[in-house]
C-alpha positions in Angstrom: -9.2 11.2 11.6 -10.8 8.0 10.6 -10.2 8.9 7.0 -6.4 9.5 7.8 -6.2 6.3 9.7 -7.8 4.4 6.8 -5.6 5.8 4.1 -2.4 5.3 6.2 -3.5 1.6 6.9 -4.2 0.9 3.3 -0.9 2.6 2.4 1.1 0.4 5.0 -0.8 -2.7 4.4 -0.2 -2.9 0.7 3.2 -1.3 0.0 4.9 -3.4 2.7 2.9 -6.5 2.4 2.2 -7.0 -1.3 5.1 -8.7 -2.8 7.0 -8.5 0.5 9.3 -11.5 -0.5 11.0 -9.0 -2.9 13.6 -7.7 -0.6 16.7 -5.8 -1.7 19.1 -3.1 -1.4 18.7 -0.4 -3.9 21.9 1.5 -4.5 21.5 4.8 -6.5 25.0 5.2 -8.1 24.6 8.7 -9.3 22.0 10.8 -11.2 22.8 9.3 -14.7 20.5 9.7 -17.6 22.7 7.6 -19.8 22.3 3.8 -19.5 25.8 3.2 -20.9 27.5 5.0 -18.1 25.3 3.1 -15.5 26.0 -0.4 -17.5 29.7 0.3 -17.0 29.7 0.3 -13.3 26.9 -2.3 -13.1 28.9 -5.1 -14.9 31.7 -4.5 -12.2 29.7 -4.8 -9.2 30.7 -7.8 -7.2 28.1 -9.7 -5.5 27.0 -13.4 -4.7 23.3 -12.4 -5.5 21.4 -11.5 -8.7 21.9 -8.0 -9.7 19.5 -5.9 -12.1 19.6 -2.3 -13.5 16.5 -0.4 -12.9 15.4 2.8 -14.1 13.9 5.2 -11.5 12.6 8.4 -12.8 15.3 8.9 -15.2 18.0 7.7 -12.8 19.8 4.4 -13.4 20.7 2.3 -10.5 21.5 -1.1 -9.2 19.0 -3.5 -7.4 20.6 -6.3 -5.4 18.5 -9.1 -3.9 16.4 -10.9 -2.7 17.9 -11.2 1.0 16.7 -13.3 3.8 16.6 -10.6 6.3 17.2 -6.9 6.8 20.5 -7.6 8.5 22.0 -9.3 5.5 20.6 -6.5 3.3 22.4 -4.1 5.5 25.7 -6.0 5.2 25.3 -6.1 1.4 24.9 -2.6 1.3 28.4 -1.9 2.8 29.9 -4.5 0.5 28.4 -2.6 -2.6 29.7 0.6 -1.2 33.3 -0.5 -1.0 33.1 -2.3 -4.2 32.1 1.3 -5.8 34.8 3.3 -4.4 37.3 2.6 -7.2 35.0 5.0 -9.1 35.3 7.9 -6.7 31.8 8.0 -6.6 29.9 8.3 -3.3 26.5 6.3 -3.7 23.4 7.7 -2.3 22.4 4.4 -0.4 18.7 3.6 0.0 18.1 0.7 2.1 14.7 -0.9 1.9 12.9 -3.6 3.7 10.1 -3.8 1.0 10.1 -3.6 -2.7 10.6 -0.2 -4.6 7.2 0.8 -6.1 6.2 -1.2 -8.9 6.2 1.6 -11.6 10.1 0.9 -11.6 10.9 -1.8 -13.9 14.0 -4.0 -14.8 16.1 -2.8 -17.6 18.7 -5.5 -17.6 19.7 -8.4 -15.5 22.9 -9.9 -14.6 23.5 -13.1 -12.6 26.0 -13.6 -10.0 27.9 -16.4 -11.7 30.3 -15.4 -14.4 30.6 -17.6 -17.3 34.0 -19.1 -18.5 35.4 -17.7 -21.7 36.3 -21.2 -22.8 33.1 -23.3 -23.7 33.5 -26.9 -23.9 31.9 -28.6 -26.9 29.6 -31.7 -25.9 27.5 -34.0 -27.9 23.8 -34.7 -26.6 22.6 -38.4 -26.8 19.5 -38.7 -28.6 17.6 -40.0 -25.6 18.4 -36.8 -23.9 16.9 -34.4 -26.3 13.3 -34.9 -25.2 14.6 -34.2 -21.4 16.5 -31.2 -22.6 13.3 -29.8 -24.7 11.3 -30.2 -21.4 13.8 -28.4 -19.3 13.8 -25.5 -21.8 10.0 -25.5 -21.8 10.1 -25.1 -18.0 12.8 -22.2 -18.3 10.6 -20.4 -21.1 7.4 -20.9 -18.7 9.3 -19.5 -15.7 10.5 -16.4 -17.7 7.0 -15.9 -18.8 5.8 -16.2 -15.2 8.4 -13.5 -14.2 7.5 -11.1 -17.0 3.6 -11.5 -16.3 4.3 -10.7 -12.5 6.5 -7.7 -13.4 3.7 -6.4 -15.7 1.2 -7.0 -12.9 3.3 -4.9 -10.5 3.5 -2.1 -13.0 -0.2 -2.2 -13.5 -1.0 -2.1 -9.6 1.6 0.9 -9.4 -0.6 2.5 -11.9 -3.7 1.4 -10.0 -4.8 -0.6 -13.1 -6.0 -3.6 -11.1 -8.1 -4.8 -14.0 -5.1 -5.4 -16.3 -3.1 -6.7 -13.0 -5.6 -9.5 -12.7 -5.3 -10.3 -16.4 -1.4 -10.7 -16.0 -1.7 -12.6 -12.8 -4.2 -15.1 -14.3 -1.6 -15.8 -17.2 1.0 -16.1 -14.8 -1.0 -18.7 -13.0 -1.5 -20.4 -16.3 2.0 -20.9 -16.8 3.3 -20.9 -13.2 0.9 -23.7 -11.9 -0.1 -24.2 -8.4 1.8 -21.4 -6.9 0.3 -19.9 -3.5 2.3 -16.6 -4.2 0.5 -16.1 -7.4 -2.9 -16.6 -6.1 -2.0 -14.2 -3.1 -1.0 -11.5 -5.5 -4.3 -12.1 -7.4 -6.2 -11.7 -4.2 -4.6 -8.4 -3.4 -5.5 -7.2 -7.2 -9.0 -8.2 -6.5 -9.2 -6.5 -3.0 -8.3 -3.3 -4.8 -10.9 -3.7 -7.4 -13.5 -4.2 -4.7 -14.3 -7.8 -5.9 -14.1 -9.0 -2.3 -15.5 -12.6 -2.8 -13.1 -13.3 -5.7 -10.3 -12.0 -3.4 -11.1 -14.2 -0.5 -11.5 -17.3 -2.9 -7.8 -16.4 -4.3 -6.4 -16.3 -0.8 -8.2 -19.5 0.2 -6.7 -21.1 -3.1 -3.3 -20.0 -1.9 -3.7 -21.7 1.5 -5.2 -24.8 0.1 -1.8 -25.0 -1.8 0.2 -24.2 1.2 -1.8 -24.0 4.5 1.1 -22.3 6.1 1.5 -19.6 3.6 1.8 -16.4 6.0 1.3 -13.8 3.2 -2.2 -15.4 2.2 -3.5 -15.0 5.9 -2.1 -11.3 5.8 -4.2 -10.8 2.6 -7.4 -12.0 4.1 -6.6 -9.7 7.2 -6.0 -6.8 4.6 -9.4 -7.8 3.1 -11.3 -7.9 6.4 -9.7 -4.3 7.3 -11.3 -3.2 3.9 -14.5 -4.5 4.9 -14.4 -2.9 8.3 -14.3 -6.2 10.1 -11.3 -5.7 12.5 -12.1 -8.6 14.8 -12.0 -10.9 11.8 -8.7 -9.1 10.7 -7.1 -9.9 14.1 -7.6 -13.3 13.7 -6.0 -13.5 10.2 -3.1 -11.2 11.1 -2.3 -13.3 14.4 -1.8 -16.2 12.2 0.3 -14.5 9.7 2.4 -13.1 12.4 2.6 -16.7 14.4 3.9 -18.1 11.0 6.3 -15.3 10.3 7.0 -13.2 13.4 9.9 -11.3 11.8 7.6 -9.6 9.1 7.1 -6.0 10.3 3.8 -5.5 8.3 2.0 -8.5 10.0 2.9 -7.0 13.5 1.9 -3.4 12.6 -1.3 -4.4 10.9 -2.1 -6.9 14.0 -1.9 -3.8 16.2 -4.0 -1.8 13.9 -6.5 -4.5 13.8 -6.7 -4.4 17.6 -7.2 -0.8 17.9 -10.1 -1.1 15.4 -11.8 -4.0 17.2 -11.7 -2.1 20.3 -8.7 -3.9 22.1 -7.1 -0.7 22.9 -4.6 -1.7 25.8 -3.4 -4.7 23.8 -3.0 -2.5 20.6 -1.0 0.0 22.7 1.2 -2.8 24.0 1.9 -3.9 20.4 2.7 -0.5 19.2 5.2 -0.1 22.1 6.9 -3.3 21.2 7.2 -2.0 17.6 8.4 1.4 18.5 11.3 -0.5 20.1 12.2 -2.6 17.1 11.5 -0.1 14.1 11.8 3.5 15.9 11.5 5.3 12.3 8.2 4.0 11.2 5.9 6.9 11.2 2.5 4.7 10.9 3.4 3.3 14.4 3.5 6.5 16.1 0.3 8.0 14.4 -1.7 4.8 15.1 -0.5 4.7 18.8 -1.5 8.4 19.2 -4.9 7.5 18.0 -5.0 4.7 20.5 -4.1 7.4 23.3 -6.6 9.6 22.2 -9.4 6.9 22.8 -8.0 6.2 26.1 -7.9 10.1 27.1 -4.2 10.2 27.3 -3.6 13.4 25.6 -0.3 14.3 26.6 1.1 11.0 25.2 -1.0 11.4 21.9 0.7 14.7 21.5 4.3 13.4 21.9 3.4 10.5 19.3 1.9 13.1 16.7 5.0 15.2 17.3 7.4 12.4 16.4 5.2 11.5 13.4 5.6 15.1 12.1 9.3 14.9 12.8 9.8 11.6 10.8 7.5 12.7 7.9 8.9 16.3 7.4 11.1 15.6 4.4 8.6 13.0 2.7 6.0 14.6 0.4 3.8 11.5 0.5 2.8 12.6 4.0 1.9 16.2 3.1 -1.9 15.9 3.4 -1.6 13.6 6.5 0.6 16.1 8.2 -1.9 19.0 7.7 -4.5 16.8 9.3 -2.4 15.8 12.3 -1.6 19.5 12.9 -5.3 20.2 13.0 -5.8 17.4 15.5 -2.8 18.7 17.7 -4.3 22.2 17.9 -7.6 20.7 19.0 -6.0 18.6 21.6 -3.8 21.7 22.9 -7.2 23.6 23.2 -8.9 20.9 25.3 -5.8 20.8 27.5 -5.7 24.5 27.9 -9.4 24.6 28.7 -8.9 22.0 31.4 -6.0 23.9 33.0 -8.2 27.0 33.2 -10.8 25.2 35.0 
């Protein structure tokens, strides 16, 4: 049980938290193995946000974003669906509140602003040449930072955190004092088990921006790895207070409360989360664990059964489902034994 809780916790914390600002709708147009066909649709997509072509296991699709919140993302999904109807294709819509796994990479980028066919010829004053040169250097550096971050994401997806650290350090060299980069670096160090360096990276991010919520969440994740849930509670409370709309902060706060022994408060948090996010399996699993600790077996059974229902079509949870089924059988035997006596 503890092993399952830890695995789910790490999965939830990293996949939702890491790079959590990259929110978007991903629209799988069809199972095209030809980039040429995907490009034709891609060029005609109408949106006021940046659009990218992504390769996802030999399937080409369109990524649109980032968006400020889940509601806007959902509205954009409907807009894209209407735009694509002229091709008589019913897209498979995948709406996500966190980034697609970093093993997927950008093939081509398209900006939302279209250029005019008529280009205006202009002369540049000599005194402005140095300013233009500096501006170009800035843009080049920004492009490099983006490239290094994408490479780091790919490495993290492959669990190659050593190279992820290398690319993030290069991004920091080019990107300067950026709290996001130091937070990414903190996550990479955490997964390498280099906890002191990870904590220093998160603290560096907070030195640049004392209200950077994701850095506090990173510290919370680090303390959970170190089996210090009480310290994690403090970090996640701070992250949640700075950004109460971020689901990962709320979930990990509840998990930290559970780990620290504040079971009643943890259950209250899980109940609030179920009302807001009724389709997130980890909430039901961890609430069930909380109910078991309180001896509320029937409520635990209810949550575990919902967990099984929500995860039945997801291969990622196959091993976890087997573990939960074993636990359910044990609980039912306990209840049966009580009834007989």
